[in-house]
PLY file of the C-alpha trace (Angstrom):
ply
format ascii 1.0
element vertex 235
property float x
property float y
property float z
element edge 234
property int vertex1
property int vertex2
end_header
0.02 0.05 0.00
2.76 2.38 0.87
4.64 1.42 -2.26
1.54 2.30 -4.38
1.16 5.56 -2.55
4.71 6.58 -3.00
4.41 5.58 -6.76
1.30 7.93 -7.10
3.09 10.71 -5.19
6.02 10.58 -7.50
3.89 10.51 -10.51
2.14 13.57 -9.38
5.55 15.40 -8.72
6.74 14.49 -12.20
3.51 15.66 -13.92
3.66 18.97 -12.00
7.29 19.56 -13.06
6.46 18.76 -16.74
3.64 21.41 -16.56
5.78 24.20 -15.19
7.36 25.19 -18.60
3.94 25.18 -20.26
2.57 27.58 -17.49
5.54 29.96 -17.83
5.31 30.00 -21.61
1.66 30.77 -21.37
2.24 33.98 -19.33
4.00 36.32 -21.67
6.45 38.68 -19.94
5.42 41.63 -22.07
2.21 42.83 -23.72
4.23 43.70 -26.85
7.62 44.92 -28.01
8.00 48.47 -29.31
11.25 49.06 -31.29
13.26 52.19 -32.30
16.35 51.52 -34.17
18.24 51.25 -37.33
19.06 48.64 -39.96
19.91 46.05 -37.36
16.28 45.91 -36.26
14.50 47.06 -39.44
12.01 44.54 -40.51
11.08 46.23 -43.73
10.31 49.80 -42.78
12.91 51.38 -45.15
11.33 49.52 -48.02
7.87 50.67 -47.34
9.01 54.22 -46.74
11.18 54.43 -49.93
9.86 51.79 -52.22
13.44 50.85 -52.98
15.18 47.31 -52.67
18.35 45.76 -53.82
18.50 42.87 -56.13
21.53 40.81 -57.37
24.13 41.60 -58.61
24.11 44.53 -56.10
26.03 46.77 -58.18
24.80 49.93 -56.41
26.73 49.04 -53.12
29.40 51.64 -52.43
33.22 50.96 -51.91
32.49 49.97 -48.44
29.67 47.53 -49.25
27.16 49.47 -47.28
23.74 49.06 -48.86
21.51 52.15 -49.40
18.39 50.12 -49.45
17.24 46.72 -48.07
17.70 43.51 -49.84
14.67 42.09 -51.68
15.87 38.51 -50.95
15.21 37.77 -47.36
11.97 39.95 -46.93
13.19 43.57 -47.42
15.74 43.26 -44.53
19.28 44.60 -44.44
20.33 41.16 -43.20
20.22 37.72 -44.68
17.52 36.60 -42.22
15.44 37.62 -39.34
16.94 40.32 -37.16
17.88 39.85 -33.56
14.65 41.57 -32.28
12.43 39.30 -34.60
14.25 36.25 -33.15
13.73 37.42 -29.61
10.01 38.22 -30.29
9.51 34.63 -31.76
10.76 33.29 -28.60
8.45 35.31 -26.61
5.37 34.69 -28.86
5.28 38.44 -29.78
6.30 38.25 -33.39
3.33 40.14 -34.62
4.28 43.38 -32.74
7.77 43.63 -34.22
6.66 43.76 -37.87
7.13 47.03 -39.89
5.12 49.82 -38.28
5.35 52.02 -41.28
3.57 49.46 -43.45
0.39 51.15 -42.19
-2.93 49.35 -41.93
-3.31 50.17 -38.29
-7.02 49.70 -38.40
-7.56 51.96 -35.46
-5.25 50.24 -32.97
-1.60 49.32 -32.36
-0.50 46.23 -34.12
2.85 46.55 -35.74
5.11 48.62 -33.43
8.64 48.17 -34.90
9.72 51.60 -35.92
13.31 50.89 -36.76
14.47 52.20 -40.11
17.76 51.40 -41.97
20.06 54.25 -41.87
18.61 55.92 -38.79
20.68 58.00 -36.44
19.94 59.14 -32.83
21.23 62.62 -33.94
19.28 64.49 -36.65
21.34 64.27 -39.81
18.45 65.92 -41.82
18.13 62.90 -44.08
16.88 59.85 -42.42
13.86 58.73 -40.30
15.98 59.15 -37.05
15.05 58.54 -33.51
13.01 61.54 -32.89
10.86 60.93 -36.01
10.42 57.23 -35.00
9.36 58.30 -31.60
6.89 60.92 -32.90
5.38 58.33 -35.20
4.79 55.92 -32.33
3.14 58.62 -30.02
0.79 59.43 -32.88
-0.19 55.86 -33.42
-0.52 55.26 -29.65
-2.80 58.20 -29.18
-1.68 58.67 -25.68
-1.94 54.99 -24.68
1.51 54.01 -23.73
1.34 50.65 -21.96
3.50 49.94 -18.90
3.31 46.33 -19.70
5.11 46.58 -23.16
8.98 46.24 -23.69
10.27 49.40 -25.20
13.66 48.92 -27.20
16.00 51.65 -28.20
18.69 50.11 -30.24
20.79 52.42 -32.47
23.99 54.35 -32.50
26.05 52.55 -35.05
25.40 55.13 -37.72
26.08 57.98 -35.27
29.41 56.46 -34.49
30.04 56.04 -38.27
29.30 59.68 -38.82
31.61 60.73 -35.95
34.39 58.61 -37.40
33.88 60.05 -41.01
33.89 63.53 -39.35
37.42 63.01 -38.18
38.72 63.17 -41.80
37.31 66.70 -42.15
37.93 68.00 -38.48
40.90 66.01 -36.94
40.44 67.85 -33.74
37.36 65.76 -32.94
35.21 68.61 -32.22
32.66 67.86 -34.95
32.70 64.23 -33.89
31.98 65.26 -30.35
28.94 67.31 -31.32
27.56 64.31 -33.30
27.91 61.86 -30.44
26.75 64.56 -27.79
23.58 65.28 -29.80
22.99 61.50 -30.30
23.40 60.89 -26.38
21.06 63.65 -25.61
18.42 62.46 -27.92
18.49 58.98 -26.61
18.35 60.38 -23.06
15.45 62.56 -24.06
13.60 59.72 -25.61
14.01 57.38 -22.61
12.44 60.17 -20.35
9.64 60.68 -22.89
8.76 57.16 -22.84
8.90 56.87 -19.10
6.89 60.02 -18.50
4.15 58.64 -20.95
3.80 55.47 -18.80
6.54 53.18 -20.13
8.23 51.10 -17.39
10.16 48.35 -19.15
13.01 49.63 -21.22
15.93 47.96 -23.11
18.57 50.35 -24.24
21.24 48.76 -26.32
24.83 49.95 -26.54
26.12 50.83 -30.07
27.80 47.82 -31.89
31.62 47.67 -32.31
31.97 49.14 -35.82
35.79 48.57 -35.73
34.99 44.87 -36.50
33.02 45.75 -39.64
34.45 45.43 -43.28
33.52 49.05 -43.87
35.47 50.61 -41.00
38.37 48.14 -41.57
38.51 49.11 -45.24
38.42 52.85 -44.18
41.43 52.21 -41.95
43.54 51.64 -45.12
42.95 55.06 -46.43
42.48 56.72 -43.11
44.72 55.07 -40.49
43.38 55.02 -37.07
39.64 54.72 -38.14
39.23 51.36 -36.56
40.86 52.46 -33.32
38.54 55.55 -33.25
35.55 53.53 -33.87
36.41 51.02 -31.02
36.95 53.83 -28.58
34.06 55.96 -29.39
31.26 53.36 -28.87
0 1
1 2
2 3
3 4
4 5
5 6
6 7
7 8
8 9
9 10
10 11
11 12
12 13
13 14
14 15
15 16
16 17
17 18
18 19
19 20
20 21
21 22
22 23
23 24
24 25
25 26
26 27
27 28
28 29
29 30
30 31
31 32
32 33
33 34
34 35
35 36
36 37
37 38
38 39
39 40
40 41
41 42
42 43
43 44
44 45
45 46
46 47
47 48
48 49
49 50
50 51
51 52
52 53
53 54
54 55
55 56
56 57
57 58
58 59
59 60
60 61
61 62
62 63
63 64
64 65
65 66
66 67
67 68
68 69
69 70
70 71
71 72
72 73
73 74
74 75
75 76
76 77
77 78
78 79
79 80
80 81
81 82
82 83
83 84
84 85
85 86
86 87
87 88
88 89
89 90
90 91
91 92
92 93
93 94
94 95
95 96
96 97
97 98
98 99
99 100
100 101
101 102
102 103
103 104
104 105
105 106
106 107
107 108
108 109
109 110
110 111
111 112
112 113
113 114
114 115
115 116
116 117
117 118
118 119
119 120
120 121
121 122
122 123
123 124
124 125
125 126
126 127
127 128
128 129
129 130
130 131
131 132
132 133
133 134
134 135
135 136
136 137
137 138
138 139
139 140
140 141
141 142
142 143
143 144
144 145
145 146
146 147
147 148
148 149
149 150
150 151
151 152
152 153
153 154
154 155
155 156
156 157
157 158
158 159
159 160
160 161
161 162
162 163
163 164
164 165
165 166
166 167
167 168
168 169
169 170
170 171
171 172
172 173
173 174
174 175
175 176
176 177
177 178
178 179
179 180
180 181
181 182
182 183
183 184
184 185
185 186
186 187
187 188
188 189
189 190
190 191
191 192
192 193
193 194
194 195
195 196
196 197
197 198
198 199
199 200
200 201
201 202
202 203
203 204
204 205
205 206
206 207
207 208
208 209
209 210
210 211
211 212
212 213
213 214
214 215
215 216
216 217
217 218
218 219
219 220
220 221
221 222
222 223
223 224
224 225
225 226
226 227
227 228
228 229
229 230
230 231
231 232
232 233
233 234
């Protein structure tokens, strides 16, 4: 009798342990993911805004192999597959929210909330759909309803660092580079406060990537020695 009771008890414990992952997966940690960023997070916004995409043989790439439009192959991304935020959203079962926000079709409520656009900067270069423009688009779509249960991601800065490195060839003193980076940091800080003051409570602020490892900066180092070192220290 005791052996049967022990067997039933162990069976109950094992069943409960097997059910724990199912329960945790059913409870999503976030209501949705809202993304502000550049090409590393762009799910197709650059294409929907410009209508341009690159097809083989990619003869429009510049000397540093930096694309000026997303690739048609792979779903209008700047990568050869899903971006890091799309992979994360997929694991969290929130893939719908990180689709391109600039595709439109809101139908009166927030659905796609990935505002990242390839080429975006934190500072205003007067050309691209930068951080402030992305934030303004989100606030317009949200209509004052900024959920405290969503995850807000700000992941950009690589293009700001690239601009700062390029500025060194014109102004070796670093003054222009400092202005670019200073403006970028202030804009990111202002964006964080704007989100928080509007109700956001869960934020992920990513550091800029190490551009010294990229082919573009390493190629630039040949013509402008010290570019890789500068990129590594600026981030």
